[in-house]
C-alpha positions in Angstrom: 75.3 78.7 154.0 78.1 76.9 156.2 81.7 76.6 155.6 82.8 73.7 154.0 86.5 74.0 154.4 88.9 76.0 156.7 92.2 76.3 154.8 92.2 77.1 151.0 94.8 78.2 148.4 94.4 80.6 145.6 96.5 81.3 142.7 95.5 84.7 140.6 97.4 86.0 137.5 98.5 89.5 136.6 96.5 91.1 133.8 96.9 94.0 131.2 93.7 95.7 130.1 92.8 97.9 127.0 95.4 96.5 124.9 95.6 99.6 123.1 92.0 100.6 121.6 89.8 98.2 123.8 89.4 100.6 126.7 87.9 99.4 129.6 86.6 96.2 127.6 89.7 94.1 126.3 92.0 92.3 128.8 94.8 89.6 128.9 95.9 87.2 131.9 99.5 87.0 132.1 101.8 84.2 133.4 102.8 86.4 136.7 101.1 85.3 139.8 99.9 86.1 143.3 99.4 83.0 145.5 97.6 83.2 148.8 96.6 80.9 151.6 93.5 81.6 153.8 92.8 79.9 157.1 89.5 80.3 159.1 90.1 80.9 162.7 88.0 80.1 165.5 88.6 83.7 166.9 87.6 87.2 165.4 91.4 87.8 164.8 92.7 88.9 161.2 96.2 88.3 160.4 97.8 89.2 157.2 101.3 88.0 156.1 102.7 89.5 152.8 106.0 88.3 151.1 107.1 89.8 147.6 105.4 92.9 146.3 103.4 95.0 148.6 105.2 93.6 151.8 105.6 96.3 154.4 103.1 98.6 152.5 99.6 97.0 152.3 97.5 96.9 155.6 98.2 93.7 157.9 94.6 93.9 159.1 90.8 93.5 158.2 91.3 96.6 155.7 93.4 94.5 153.4 91.7 94.4 150.1 91.8 90.4 149.9 90.2 90.5 153.2 87.5 93.2 152.2 86.6 91.1 149.2 86.6 87.7 150.8 84.4 89.2 153.5 82.0 90.6 150.9 81.7 87.3 149.1 81.1 85.3 152.4 78.3 87.9 153.1 76.8 87.4 149.5 76.8 83.7 150.0 75.2 83.9 153.4 78.1 82.2 155.1 79.4 83.3 158.6 82.3 85.6 159.0 85.2 84.0 160.8 88.5 85.1 161.8 91.2 84.7 159.2 94.9 84.1 158.8 95.9 85.5 155.3 99.5 84.6 153.8 100.2 86.2 150.3 103.2 85.5 148.1 103.1 88.4 145.7 104.5 88.4 142.3 102.2 91.1 140.7 103.8 94.7 140.8 101.6 97.1 142.5 100.8 100.4 140.7 102.3 99.5 137.6 99.0 98.7 135.4 99.0 95.0 135.7 96.0 94.4 137.7 97.4 93.9 141.2 94.1 95.5 142.8 91.8 93.1 140.6 94.2 90.2 141.3 93.6 90.9 145.3 89.7 91.2 144.7 89.3 88.3 142.7 91.7 86.2 145.0 89.6 87.2 148.0 86.1 86.3 146.4 87.4 83.0 144.9 89.0 82.1 148.3 85.5 82.6 149.8 84.1 80.4 147.1 86.6 77.7 148.0 85.7 78.1 151.7 81.8 77.6 151.4 79.9 74.5 151.4 78.2 75.3 148.1 80.9 77.0 145.8 78.2 77.2 143.2 76.7 80.3 144.8 79.7 82.2 143.9 80.1 81.1 140.3 82.2 83.0 137.8 79.2 85.4 136.8 78.7 86.1 140.4 82.5 86.6 141.0 82.7 89.1 138.0 79.8 91.3 139.2 81.2 91.4 142.7 84.9 92.2 141.6 83.3 94.9 139.2 81.6 96.6 142.3 85.0 96.7 144.0 86.9 97.7 140.7 84.7 99.8 139.2 85.1 98.3 135.6 85.5 94.5 134.7 88.3 94.9 132.0 91.1 93.3 134.6 88.8 91.2 136.9 87.5 89.2 133.6 90.7 87.9 132.6 91.9 87.3 136.1 88.8 85.1 136.4 88.7 83.4 133.2 92.2 83.5 131.8 93.3 84.1 128.2 91.9 87.2 126.5 88.5 88.4 127.2 86.0 91.1 126.3 84.0 92.5 129.2 81.2 94.7 129.6 78.5 96.3 131.9 75.1 95.3 130.5 71.6 96.9 131.4 69.7 94.5 129.3 66.7 93.1 131.3 67.9 89.7 132.8 71.4 90.5 132.0 72.2 93.2 134.3 75.6 93.9 135.5 79.3 93.1 134.5 79.8 90.2 131.8 82.4 88.9 129.9 83.4 86.5 127.3 86.7 84.6 126.5 88.5 85.3 123.1 90.5 82.6 121.2 94.3 83.3 121.5 96.7 82.4 118.9 99.3 79.8 120.0 102.2 81.9 118.8 101.1 85.1 120.6 103.5 86.3 123.2 103.7 89.4 125.8 106.6 91.1 126.8 106.3 93.8 129.6 108.4 96.6 130.3 107.9 97.1 133.8 109.2 100.7 135.3 110.5 101.3 139.0 107.8 104.4 139.0 104.3 103.7 140.0 101.2 105.6 138.8 97.8 105.5 140.6 94.8 104.2 138.3 92.7 107.2 139.6 95.5 109.8 138.8 95.7 108.3 135.1 91.7 108.2 134.6 91.6 111.9 136.0 93.5 113.1 132.9 90.9 111.7 130.4 88.8 114.2 128.6 85.0 113.9 128.9 84.6 113.5 125.2 86.9 113.0 122.1 86.4 113.7 118.4 84.0 111.4 116.6 86.9 110.3 114.2 89.0 109.1 116.9 86.2 107.0 118.5 85.3 105.5 115.1 88.9 104.7 114.6 89.0 102.9 117.9 86.0 101.0 117.4 87.4 99.4 114.2 90.8 98.8 115.8 89.3 96.9 118.7 87.3 94.6 116.4 90.4 94.1 114.4 92.5 93.3 117.5 90.1 90.3 118.4 90.9 88.9 115.0 94.7 89.8 115.4 94.9 87.9 118.8 93.1 84.8 117.7 94.2 84.2 114.1 96.1 87.0 112.6 99.2 88.1 114.7 100.6 89.9 111.8 97.9 92.6 112.3 98.8 93.4 115.9 100.5 96.7 115.2 97.6 98.1 113.1 95.0 96.5 115.6 96.7 98.3 118.6 96.4 101.8 117.4 94.6 104.0 120.0 93.3 107.4 120.2 90.9 107.3 123.2 93.2 107.3 126.1 97.0 106.8 125.8 98.0 110.3 124.2 95.8 111.9 126.9 97.6 110.2 129.6 101.2 111.0 128.1 101.8 114.1 130.5 101.5 111.7 133.6 103.6 109.0 132.3 105.9 110.7 129.5 108.7 108.2 129.7 106.2 105.4 129.1 104.5 107.1 126.2 107.9 107.8 124.6 108.9 104.2 124.8 105.5 103.2 123.3 106.1 105.5 120.4 109.7 104.3 119.8 108.6 100.7 119.8 105.7 101.2 117.5 108.1 103.1 115.1 110.1 100.0 115.0 106.9 98.1 113.8 106.3 96.4 117.2 102.6 96.5 118.8 103.6 98.4 121.9 100.6 99.9 124.1 100.4 101.1 127.6 99.5 98.3 129.9 96.1 99.3 131.7 96.4 102.6 133.2 100.3 102.4 133.1 103.0 103.0 133.5 104.1 99.4 132.4 104.6 99.1 128.6 103.0 96.0 126.9 104.2 94.4 123.7 102.3 91.8 121.8 104.1 89.8 119.2 104.4 86.6 117.4 107.0 84.2 118.7 108.8 84.6 115.5 109.5 88.2 116.3 111.5 87.6 119.5 114.8 88.2 118.3 114.2 91.4 116.8 111.9 92.6 119.6 114.8 91.5 121.9 117.2 93.4 120.0 115.0 96.8 119.8 114.4 96.6 123.5 117.8 96.1 124.4 118.8 99.1 122.1 116.1 101.3 123.6 116.5 100.5 127.1 120.3 100.6 127.1 121.5 102.1 130.3 118.0 102.7 131.5 118.2 100.8 134.7 114.6 101.7 135.9 112.8 99.5 133.4 112.7 95.6 134.0 111.7 93.9 130.6 110.0 90.5 131.2 108.5 88.1 128.5 105.5 86.5 130.0 103.4 83.4 128.9 99.6 84.0 128.3 97.8 82.5 131.2 95.2 80.4 130.1 93.7 79.2 133.4 92.7 82.1 135.1 92.2 82.2 139.0 92.5 78.7 140.4 91.7 77.5 143.9 92.0 74.3 146.1 91.1 73.2 149.5 94.2 72.3 151.6 93.8 69.1 153.6 94.4 69.3 157.3 98.0 69.0 158.2 99.2 69.7 154.5 102.1 71.9 154.3 102.3 75.3 152.7 103.2 75.2 149.2 105.7 77.7 147.5 104.6 79.9 144.6 106.4 77.7 142.1 105.0 74.7 143.5 101.4 75.0 142.3 
């Protein structure tokens, strides 16, 4: 497999996983993006320039997660490895439960897809399987790839092995508000406090609520509060993100469908557009004087990751110019 381009641009969204009861399964793509440009170099050199989130923190060499994912995808496609110049303009916060690592992995794989002569060798199903090998679970990678809301799972059925996902319908009035704290939390730490087993009654409740959440997201936003109830993971993680858990409980006491976003510590609130004035008032009241929280209302990203080949001589586009 030969390369079909030497300069590509990729845009990938932030994601929120779990959405309450859909642990390791449900996810939502959000209107906050990382934009990357990749140039293939004739030398073996790898250069990584980062602006925005992660600048000065993430590696600037071949150990960068985007580069590792890109190289793994080139190897899978049977394409030659090259030197790389990677430029990242990052908006997705790191370590906040908004899918920054999934965004990096998906962006790297899809950059490889845009570089190779036959992109179909890295179709969406292959991208998801490879991304899951990096991530360990597909709940963030699926909405980053497909956009909108998704259900993802890992299958052992003959002929369907590996990570799989489907898109869900999303009600046009659904809105997402994220309350992003200044504190970070490693996913490994958040997962490490989960119990090996839970009461049968709690598992049964979550199964029902996850099914109801599919209906609430697609057709019945008025059911979001009940549909986002969870007993599998959030309360067990309260000790490692006490402020986030307190905020989730306070918002839910006001009738708002608040959950921990992914492994936290960001708080996600799902709502219908008609709830916006009351949501704003409640958030303003609860966060009054709390400078460590940044509220942001985000659109639902319906596109998922996008990539394009950049013609020779074309100027680099800013994030807002996609």
